[in-house]
DSSP file (Angstrom, degrees, kcal/mol; ACC not computed):
  #  RESIDUE AA STRUCTURE BP1 BP2  ACC     N-H-->O    O-->H-N    N-H-->O    O-->H-N    TCO  KAPPA ALPHA  PHI   PSI    X-CA   Y-CA   Z-CA
    1    1 A M              0   0    0      0, 0.0     2,-0.3     0, 0.0     0, 0.0   0.000 360.0 360.0 360.0 127.7  -56.9   41.0   57.5
    2    2 A I        -     0   0    0      1,-0.0     2,-0.7     0, 0.0     0, 0.0  -0.581 360.0-136.1 -75.5 129.6  -57.6   38.4   60.2
    3    3 A Q        -     0   0    0     -2,-0.3     2,-0.2     1,-0.0    -1,-0.0  -0.823  15.7-134.2 -97.1 124.9  -61.4   37.6   60.3
    4    4 A R        -     0   0    0     -2,-0.7     2,-0.2     1,-0.1     3,-0.0  -0.514  19.1-117.6 -78.6 130.3  -62.7   37.4   63.9
    5    5 A Q        -     0   0    0     -2,-0.2     2,-0.1     1,-0.1    -1,-0.1  -0.537  34.6-107.5 -71.6 138.5  -65.0   34.4   64.7
    6    6 A Q    >   -     0   0    0     -2,-0.2     3,-1.8     1,-0.2    -1,-0.1  -0.449  24.3-135.6 -63.3 126.1  -68.6   35.5   65.7
    7    7 A I  T 3  S+     0   0    0      1,-0.3    -1,-0.2    -2,-0.1    42,-0.1   0.863  99.5  59.7 -55.6 -34.4  -68.9   35.0   69.5
    8    8 A W  T 3  S+     0   0    0     40,-0.1    -1,-0.3    41,-0.0    45,-0.1   0.435  75.9 112.7 -84.4   6.1  -72.3   33.5   69.2
    9    9 A L  S <  S-     0   0    0     -3,-1.8    13,-0.1     1,-0.1    12,-0.0  -0.456  81.4 -94.3 -67.0 151.6  -71.2   30.7   67.0
   10   10 A P        -     0   0    0      0, 0.0     2,-1.4     0, 0.0    10,-0.4  -0.272  33.7-114.6 -63.1 152.8  -71.5   27.2   68.7
   11   11 A D    >   +     0   0    0      1,-0.2     3,-0.9     8,-0.1     4,-0.1  -0.706  42.5 169.8 -88.0  89.6  -68.4   25.9   70.4
   12   12 A T  G > > +     0   0    0     -2,-1.4     3,-2.0     1,-0.2     5,-1.6   0.689  63.8  78.0 -81.0 -13.8  -67.8   22.9   68.2
   13   13 A A  G > 5S+     0   0    0      1,-0.3     3,-1.9     3,-0.2    -1,-0.2   0.766  79.6  67.4 -69.2 -23.0  -64.4   22.3   69.7
   14   14 A T  G < 5S+     0   0    0     -3,-0.9    -1,-0.3     1,-0.3    -2,-0.2   0.657 103.3  46.6 -68.8  -8.8  -66.0   20.8   72.6
   15   15 A F  G < 5S-     0   0    0     -3,-2.0    -1,-0.3     2,-0.2    -2,-0.2   0.099 122.5-107.1-110.0  14.4  -67.1   17.9   70.1
   16   16 A D  T < 5S+     0   0    0     -3,-1.9     2,-0.3     1,-0.2    -3,-0.2   0.795  80.7 131.0  60.9  26.3  -63.5   17.7   68.7
   17   17 A E      < -     0   0    0     -5,-1.6    -1,-0.2     1,-0.1    -2,-0.2  -0.757  64.6 -96.4-108.2 156.2  -64.7   19.3   65.5
   18   18 A A        -     0   0    0     -2,-0.3    -1,-0.1     1,-0.1    -6,-0.0  -0.292  49.3 -92.5 -62.4 149.5  -63.2   22.4   63.7
   19   19 A A        -     0   0    0     -7,-0.1     2,-0.3    -8,-0.1    -1,-0.1  -0.386  44.9-135.9 -61.0 143.0  -64.7   25.9   64.3
   20   20 A V        -     0   0    0    -10,-0.4     2,-0.1    -3,-0.1    -8,-0.1  -0.775   5.0-129.0-104.4 154.4  -67.4   26.8   61.9
   21   21 A T     >  -     0   0    0     -2,-0.3     4,-2.3     1,-0.1     5,-0.2  -0.439  35.3-100.8 -86.2 168.0  -68.0   30.0   60.1
   22   22 A V  H  > S+     0   0    0      1,-0.2     4,-2.8     2,-0.2     5,-0.3   0.947 124.8  45.9 -49.2 -57.4  -71.4   31.8   60.1
   23   23 A D  H  > S+     0   0    0      1,-0.2     4,-2.4     2,-0.2     5,-0.2   0.887 112.9  49.8 -60.5 -39.3  -72.2   30.5   56.7
   24   24 A E  H  > S+     0   0    0      2,-0.2     4,-2.4     1,-0.2    -1,-0.2   0.883 112.4  48.8 -66.0 -37.0  -71.1   26.9   57.5
   25   25 A Y  H  X S+     0   0    0     -4,-2.3     4,-3.1     2,-0.2     5,-0.2   0.968 114.3  43.5 -75.1 -50.7  -73.2   26.9   60.8
   26   26 A V  H  X S+     0   0    0     -4,-2.8     4,-2.7     1,-0.2     5,-0.3   0.921 113.7  50.9 -54.7 -48.1  -76.3   28.1   59.2
   27   27 A R  H  X S+     0   0    0     -4,-2.4     4,-2.0    -5,-0.3    -1,-0.2   0.922 112.6  46.1 -53.1 -49.3  -75.9   25.9   56.3
   28   28 A A  H  X S+     0   0    0     -4,-2.4     4,-2.1    -5,-0.2    -2,-0.2   0.912 111.6  51.4 -60.1 -44.9  -75.4   22.9   58.5
   29   29 A Y  H  < S+     0   0    0     -4,-3.1    -2,-0.2     1,-0.2    -1,-0.2   0.933 113.0  45.6 -57.9 -44.7  -78.3   23.8   60.8
   30   30 A L  H  < S+     0   0    0     -4,-2.7    39,-0.2    -5,-0.2    -1,-0.2   0.859 114.7  48.3 -70.9 -34.4  -80.7   24.2   57.8
   31   31 A D  H  < S+     0   0    0     -4,-2.0    -1,-0.2    -5,-0.3    -2,-0.2   0.858 132.7  11.3 -70.8 -37.6  -79.4   20.9   56.3
   32   32 A D    >X  +     0   0    0     -4,-2.1     4,-1.2    -5,-0.2     3,-0.5  -0.603  61.7 167.4-148.2  74.3  -79.7   18.8   59.5
   33   33 A P  H 3> S+     0   0    0      0, 0.0     4,-1.3     0, 0.0     3,-0.2   0.847  79.7  64.5 -61.4 -30.5  -81.7   20.6   62.3
   34   34 A D  H 34 S+     0   0    0      1,-0.2     4,-0.2     2,-0.2     3,-0.2   0.904 106.7  42.4 -62.0 -38.2  -81.8   17.2   64.2
   35   35 A N  H <4 S+     0   0    0     -3,-0.5    -1,-0.2     1,-0.2     3,-0.2   0.728 121.2  40.6 -80.9 -20.8  -78.0   17.2   64.5
   36   36 A W  H >< S+     0   0    0     -4,-1.2     3,-3.5    -7,-0.2     4,-0.5   0.487  78.7 112.4-103.7  -4.0  -77.8   21.0   65.4
   37   37 A W  G ><  +     0   0    0     -4,-1.3     3,-1.8     1,-0.3    -1,-0.1   0.791  69.8  63.5 -42.9 -40.3  -80.8   21.3   67.8
   38   38 A W  G >  S+     0   0    0      1,-0.3     3,-1.4    -4,-0.2    -1,-0.3   0.717  87.4  67.9 -58.8 -20.8  -78.7   21.9   70.7
   39   39 A T  G <  S+     0   0    0     -3,-3.5    -1,-0.3     1,-0.3    -2,-0.2   0.747 108.3  40.0 -76.0 -19.0  -77.3   25.1   69.4
   40   40 A T  G <  S+     0   0    0     -3,-1.8     2,-0.8    -4,-0.5    -1,-0.3   0.149  86.4 121.8-111.6  20.0  -80.9   26.7   69.8
   41   41 A N    X>  -     0   0    0     -3,-1.4     4,-2.0     1,-0.1     3,-1.9  -0.780  47.1-162.4 -89.8 107.4  -81.8   25.1   73.1
   42   42 A L  T 34 S+     0   0    0     -2,-0.8    -1,-0.1     1,-0.3     5,-0.1   0.551  85.9  64.0 -60.1 -13.6  -82.5   27.6   75.7
   43   43 A S  T 34 S+     0   0    0      1,-0.1    -1,-0.3     3,-0.1     4,-0.0   0.744 120.3  19.3 -76.0 -27.7  -82.0   25.1   78.5
   44   44 A T  T <4 S+     0   0    0     -3,-1.9    -2,-0.2    -6,-0.2    -1,-0.1   0.589 116.4  63.7-120.9 -15.6  -78.4   24.6   77.7
   45   45 A E  S  < S-     0   0    0     -4,-2.0    -1,-0.1    -7,-0.1     5,-0.1  -0.879  89.5 -94.2-109.7 139.0  -77.3   27.6   75.7
   46   46 A P     >  -     0   0    0      0, 0.0     4,-2.3     0, 0.0     3,-0.4  -0.204  30.6-129.5 -49.1 135.1  -77.1   31.2   76.6
   47   47 A R  H  > S+     0   0    0      1,-0.2     4,-2.0     2,-0.2     5,-0.1   0.799 106.1  54.5 -61.8 -27.1  -80.2   33.2   75.6
   48   48 A E  H  > S+     0   0    0      2,-0.2     4,-1.7     1,-0.2    -1,-0.2   0.890 112.6  42.2 -69.9 -41.0  -78.2   36.0   73.9
   49   49 A M  H  > S+     0   0    0     -3,-0.4     4,-2.8     2,-0.2    -2,-0.2   0.909 112.0  55.1 -69.9 -38.1  -76.3   33.5   71.7
   50   50 A V  H  X S+     0   0    0     -4,-2.3     4,-3.8     1,-0.2     5,-0.3   0.967 108.7  47.9 -59.1 -52.1  -79.5   31.4   71.0
   51   51 A L  H  X S+     0   0    0     -4,-2.0     4,-1.7    -5,-0.2    -1,-0.2   0.904 112.6  48.5 -66.5 -33.7  -81.4   34.6   69.7
   52   52 A L  H  X S+     0   0    0     -4,-1.7     4,-1.6     2,-0.2    -1,-0.2   0.909 112.8  48.0 -72.0 -35.0  -78.4   35.6   67.5
   53   53 A R  H >X S+     0   0    0     -4,-2.8     4,-2.4     1,-0.2     3,-0.5   0.983 113.0  48.8 -63.3 -51.9  -78.2   32.1   66.0
   54   54 A V  H 3X S+     0   0    0     -4,-3.8     4,-2.0     1,-0.3    -1,-0.2   0.811 110.6  49.1 -61.6 -30.5  -81.9   32.0   65.4
   55   55 A L  H 3X S+     0   0    0     -4,-1.7     4,-1.8    -5,-0.3    -1,-0.3   0.850 111.2  50.7 -70.7 -35.8  -81.9   35.3   63.7
   56   56 A A  H <X S+     0   0    0     -4,-1.6     4,-0.8    -3,-0.5    -2,-0.2   0.852 114.3  44.2 -68.1 -42.0  -79.0   34.2   61.5
   57   57 A I  H  X S+     0   0    0     -4,-2.4     4,-0.5     1,-0.2    -2,-0.2   0.873 112.7  51.0 -73.3 -39.4  -80.8   31.1   60.6
   58   58 A I  H >< S+     0   0    0     -4,-2.0     3,-0.6    -5,-0.2    -2,-0.2   0.856 107.5  55.3 -60.2 -41.1  -84.2   32.9   60.0
   59   59 A E  H 3< S+     0   0    0     -4,-1.8    -1,-0.2     1,-0.3    -2,-0.2   0.811 115.8  35.4 -70.6 -26.4  -82.4   35.4   57.7
   60   60 A R  H 3< S+     0   0    0     -4,-0.8     2,-0.3    -3,-0.2    -1,-0.3   0.446  99.5  94.0-107.2   2.4  -81.0   32.8   55.4
   61   61 A A    <<  -     0   0    0     -3,-0.6     2,-0.6    -4,-0.5     3,-0.1  -0.621  59.1-147.5-101.7 154.5  -83.8   30.2   55.3
   62   62 A G    >>  -     0   0    0     -2,-0.3     4,-3.5     1,-0.1     3,-0.7  -0.949  16.9-135.7-115.6 133.2  -86.5   29.8   53.0
   63   63 A V  T 34 S+     0   0    0     -2,-0.6     4,-0.5     1,-0.3    -1,-0.1   0.881 100.2  48.5 -59.2 -43.4  -89.8   28.5   54.5
   64   64 A A  T 34 S+     0   0    0      1,-0.2     3,-0.3     2,-0.2    -1,-0.3   0.886 120.9  35.7 -63.2 -35.6  -90.7   26.1   51.9
   65   65 A V  T <4 S+     0   0    0     -3,-0.7     3,-0.2     1,-0.2    -2,-0.2   0.855 128.3  32.9 -88.4 -37.9  -87.3   24.5   51.7
   66   66 A H  S  X S+     0   0    0     -4,-3.5     4,-2.2     1,-0.2     3,-0.4  -0.066  72.4 133.3-114.8  32.3  -86.3   24.7   55.4
   67   67 A E  H  > S+     0   0    0     -4,-0.5     4,-3.3    -3,-0.3     5,-0.2   0.883  72.2  52.6 -52.4 -44.1  -89.6   24.3   57.2
   68   68 A K  H  > S+     0   0    0      1,-0.2     4,-1.9    -3,-0.2    -1,-0.2   0.896 110.8  47.7 -65.8 -38.1  -88.4   21.7   59.7
   69   69 A A  H  > S+     0   0    0     -3,-0.4     4,-1.5   -39,-0.2    -1,-0.2   0.927 114.3  45.8 -55.5 -51.1  -85.5   23.9   60.8
   70   70 A L  H  X>S+     0   0    0     -4,-2.2     5,-1.7     1,-0.2     4,-0.6   0.886 109.7  56.2 -68.0 -42.5  -87.9   27.0   61.1
   71   71 A I  H ><5S+     0   0    0     -4,-3.3     3,-0.8    -5,-0.2    -1,-0.2   0.931 106.6  53.0 -50.2 -45.9  -90.4   24.7   63.0
   72   72 A Q  H 3<5S+     0   0    0     -4,-1.9    -2,-0.2     1,-0.3    -1,-0.2   0.811 108.0  45.6 -69.6 -26.2  -87.7   23.9   65.4
   73   73 A V  H 3<5S-     0   0    0     -4,-1.5    -1,-0.3    -5,-0.1    -2,-0.2   0.504 118.3-112.2 -90.6   1.2  -86.8   27.3   66.2
   74   74 A G  T <X5S+     0   0    0     -3,-0.8     4,-2.0    -4,-0.6    -3,-0.2   0.439  81.1 119.2  94.4  -2.1  -90.5   28.2   66.6
   75   75 A L  H  ><S+     0   0    0     -5,-1.7     4,-3.5     2,-0.2     5,-0.2   0.942  72.2  46.7 -57.3 -56.3  -90.9   30.5   63.5
   76   76 A V  H  > S+     0   0    0     -6,-0.4     4,-2.4     1,-0.2    -1,-0.2   0.888 114.1  46.4 -65.2 -40.4  -93.4   28.8   61.5
   77   77 A H  H  > S+     0   0    0     -7,-0.2     4,-3.3     2,-0.2    -1,-0.2   0.967 114.8  50.7 -58.8 -49.9  -95.8   28.1   64.4
   78   78 A W  H  X S+     0   0    0     -4,-2.0     4,-2.0     1,-0.2    -2,-0.2   0.945 112.6  45.0 -57.0 -52.6  -95.3   31.8   65.5
   79   79 A K  H  X S+     0   0    0     -4,-3.5     4,-1.4     1,-0.2    -1,-0.2   0.884 114.6  48.1 -65.3 -39.1  -96.1   33.1   62.0
   80   80 A T  H  X S+     0   0    0     -4,-2.4     4,-1.6     1,-0.2     6,-0.2   0.876 110.7  51.7 -62.0 -41.8  -99.1   30.7   61.6
   81   81 A S  H  X>S+     0   0    0     -4,-3.3     5,-1.1     1,-0.2     4,-0.8   0.824 108.0  52.6 -66.2 -29.9 -100.4   31.8   65.0
   82   82 A C  H  <5S+     0   0    0     -4,-2.0    -1,-0.2    -5,-0.2    -2,-0.2   0.825 111.9  45.6 -70.2 -35.3 -100.1   35.6   64.0
   83   83 A R  H  <5S+     0   0    0     -4,-1.4    -1,-0.2    -5,-0.2    -2,-0.2   0.753 119.0  38.1 -85.3 -22.6 -102.1   35.1   60.9
   84   84 A T  H  <5S-     0   0    0     -4,-1.6    -2,-0.2    -5,-0.1    -1,-0.2   0.476 107.0-120.7-102.0   0.3 -104.9   33.0   62.3
   85   85 A G  T  <5       0   0    0     -4,-0.8    -3,-0.2    -5,-0.1    -4,-0.1   0.664 360.0 360.0  76.0  13.5 -105.0   35.0   65.6
   86   86 A G      <       0   0    0     -5,-1.1    -4,-0.2    -6,-0.2    -5,-0.2   0.311 360.0 360.0-120.1 360.0 -104.3   32.0   67.7
């Protein structure tokens, strides 16, 4: 069976890189959010794709281990604000 690539995965071919799988993308983002920041940037990427990417990242991330990546996508601040009411 041929596995179809998720349409929301970043287009790494524009950088002469091989296509990534969901697991490869999420692992790469969590390991180096500074290198992958553009994939969650609403100024340059379509909103629907960013949302799906962020949800995939959040689903697989551990807050203690991946705090920087989660801060970058705004989750840690949002969770903290909800707890403190601010």
